[in-house]
N, C-alpha and C positions, 0 to 999 in steps of 0.2 A: 406654455412656458413663460411667455411674456407676463402673464398675470402673476405667476409665482415670483419672477424677478421684481416686479413692481411691489408685490406684497413684502418681500424681503427688504427692499429699499424703505418702504413705509415703516416697518418694524424697527429698522436701524435708526431712522430719523426720530421715531417715537422714543427710543431708548436714549438718544441724545437729549431730547426734551425732558425726559424723566430724570436724567442725570443733572441737568440744569436746575430742575425743580428741587431735587435733593440738595444740591449745593445752596440754593436760595433758602430752603427750609432749615438746613443745618446752620447756616450763617445766622438766620433769624433766631433759632432756638438757642444756640450757643451764646449769642450776644444779648439775649432776652430783650433788652430795650433797643429798638431800632428807631432811627430818626426818619423824618419825612423824606429827606434827600436820599438816604439809603434805600428806602422802600421804592421811591420813584425810579431810581437807577436800576434796581433789580427788576421792576416791572417793565421798564423800557427795554432792557436786554431780552427778557423773556418774550415781550410783545413782538420784537423784531424777528426773533427766531420763529415764533408761532405764525406770524403773518406770512413769512416766506414759505412755511409748510402749507398753509391754507392756499396760497397762490399756486403751489405745485399740485395740490390734490383736489381742489374744488374747481371744477371745469365750468367757467362762466363764459357765456357767449359774449363776444366783444360789444355787442349792442346793449347788453345788460350789465357790463362791468362797472360802470360808474354807480349805478343803483346798488349793486351788491357791495362794492367797497365802501360806499357811504354808510350803508347799514352796518357793515362789519365794523367800521370805525366807531360808530355809535355804540354798538354792542360792547366793543373792547373798553370804551370809556366807562360804561356802566359796570362791566365785569371787574375792571381795575379798582373801582370804588369798593366793590364787595371784597376784592382781594385784600385791600387795606384793612377792612374790618376783620378778615380772617387772620391777618398778621397780628392785629391788636389782640385778638382772642388767644393766639398762640403765645404772645408775650405774657398775657395773664396766666396762662397755663404754666409757662416756664417758671414764673415767679411762685406759683402755688401748688404744683403737682405733688410736692413732697410734704405738704402740710394742709391738704384740702379738708375742709369741713364738709359735712353733708350738704349744707346750704350752698357753699361755693361750687361744689361739684354739680349740684342741680342747676344752678344758674349758668355755669359755663357750658354744660351739655345742652341745655335748652337754647342758649344763644347760638351754639354751633349747629344745632338742628334747624333753627330758624334761618340761619345764614345759608345752609345747604338748600333749603326750600326756596329762598329768594334767588339763588343762583340757578336752580332748575327752572323756576318760573321765567327768569330772564332768557334762558336758552330757548324755551318753548315760544316765548313772545317773539324772539328774533327769527326763529325758524318760520313762523307764520308770516312775518314781514318780508323775509327773503323769498319765501315761496310766492308771495303776491307780486313782488318786484321782479322776480326772475322766472323760475319754474320749480316744480316739485323735486326734480332731480338735483338741482343745485342746492336747494334747501335741505334735502336729505344728506347730501355730501357734507354741507356745513354742520348739520346737526350731529351726524355720526362722528366726524373728526373732532368737533368740540366736545362731544360727550366722552370720547376716548381720552382726550387731554384732561378734562375735568376729573374723570375717574382716576387717571394716573396721579393727579395732584392729591386727591383724597387718599389714595392708597399710600403714596409716598409719605404723607403727613402721618397717617395712622401707624405705619411701620416704624416711624421714628419716635413716636410719643411714648415715654415711659408711662406705665399705669400709675394712677394716682395713689398716694398713701392717704387714706381717710383718717383724720385725726379727731 
């Protein structure tokens, strides 16, 4: 029963994060052009919510906590840079989805695929670093939670994107 209650709490928190992501995405897509300060603010709010969730669900031994959180902060810094690239791609899409040529559709999709690969490689890289600095269970918890969040981001974005009109 305790496991089910914990699972329900996790799903509820994930829904809150998904709603936050949806709000960020909608703001970005509706406003098309976002400035650096807006992006930094959105990422900061999301980052704080996410870090609190990680602290709750990734069970780090106190002796390994400094090593874990230092690596987590490094990971987040790199992930945020990739996030800024994703936002720039979404800005491009917002400006062009209704008038895409085959060439712009190809470039945008190729760039999005590349960015997804970079994000996945970053996650795997930090899974290995965290495993080495802590233990395989902590690394698996980090990997699973982060994978869930990244998947939620991807699904949220794809659900909101209108299909392009090729011109």
